[in-house]
C-alpha positions, 0 to 999 in steps of 0.5 A: 394510321386511324386512331381506334378507340374500340377494337372488337376481336372476334374469335372461333378459338383457333390458332388463327384467332389467337394470332389476331388477338395478339395483333389487336393487343399490339394495336390497342397499346399503340392507339390507347384502345379498349379491346372487347372479345366476341364469340358467336354461336351460329344457327342458335338454337337449331345447330347447337354445338355438340360438345355444349349440350345443356343438362335437362334442368338448365336453360339451354341459352343461359348454359351455352352463354356461360360455357362460351363466356368461360372459354372467352375468359380463358382465351383472354388469359392465354393471349395476354388480353387479361381478366378485365377484358370485356367479353360477349357471347352472341346467340345468332340464329343466322351466321357468324358474320352477320352476328359479328357485324351486328354486335360490332355496330351495337358495341361501338367498334371502330376496328374489327380484328379477326383471324383468317384461315386463308382458305382457297378454292371451294371454301373461298368461293362459298364465302368465309366468315372473314370475307363476309365481315369485311364486306358488311362491316360499318367500320374497319376490319383487320384480317390477320393470317 
């Protein structure tokens, strides 16, 4: 098995991501690797999530970054990754898959771990985030069901 040193866990805050984060934690313990968490806000600023709208007097980019950083902190606690786990929020004008791949390169990840929803049919035909990351990443990718 490859000796990973930098594991990037990309999350969408679903149960699938929680399972993937726990698997990454197991791998990190075996490989003595560091884990970093990532959330990509897709299509920013055109398609801001409706549950995250900044108040009028607050910079939308800063507000969204802080909101999702808080969610990443809670995700880290809930999955056992801990408070000290580095967290990254990327505001990407494109898709999550592109943001994940670019962040992995920038952060020096040698493994990307993400949950797979295991969708089939039309959504698989259109292409999933997991599939896109697997085909574009410069490093290994582990898709956890």
